[in-house]
N, C-alpha and C positions, 0 to 999 in steps of 0.2 A: 162260582169257581173262587177260591180264596186268593187274596192277594199275597205276593211274596214280601215277607218282611225283611227290608234291607238296612234297618237301623243299626245292626251290629256288624255290618261288613267292614266299616272303617276300623273299628276296634280289633276285629278278627285279623284283617290284613296287617295292621300295625304290629299286633303281637306276633304273627307269623314272621315278619321280616326281622323283628328283634331277636326272636328265638333262633332264627337261622343265622343271624350274625353272631350271637353268643356261641353256637354250636361251632361255627367256622373258626372263631378266635380260640376256642378250647382245643380244637384239632391243631391249629397252627402253632400253638405254644409249646407242643411236644416236639416239633420239627427242629432238626439241627441245621443251622445255616452254614454254608460252605465259606470258609474265610480265604481270602486271596492273599498270599504273602506279599509284602511290598518288594517291588524290583529295585535293584541297584540303580543309582542314578547315573553312573558312568556307561558309557555306550561301549559294548564289546563287539570286537570284529568277529566276522564269520570264520569258521575253522578252516573251510576249503577256499581255494583260490577260485575266482570267478573266471570263465573263459573269455569274458569281453573286457575291454579297457574301462577303467574307472571314470575317465574323462567323458565329458558330453561331446558329441559331434553334431554338427547341424547338417541335415541333408537338404539340398536345394532341389526343389521340384522344377521342371521345365517351365511352369508357368510364373515361377517367382525369379526366373533369370532374367537379365537385361535384354532389351530388344536389340537385335543386330540390324543396323541400316546400311 
């Protein structure tokens, strides 16, 4: 039974990876990239009024209330 010649495998695999990289790059160079316009630096208020108050309120749980003696 003849032996399998593996001396060219490294060259074959290397060239295959290189060619796949070149094909990928040639496909990607024709793609158009989406550009995101820069946002204004000033903060804009929402157009609608929110139904809740804008200040923060603290809710006290029964476990955090002081002990009654």
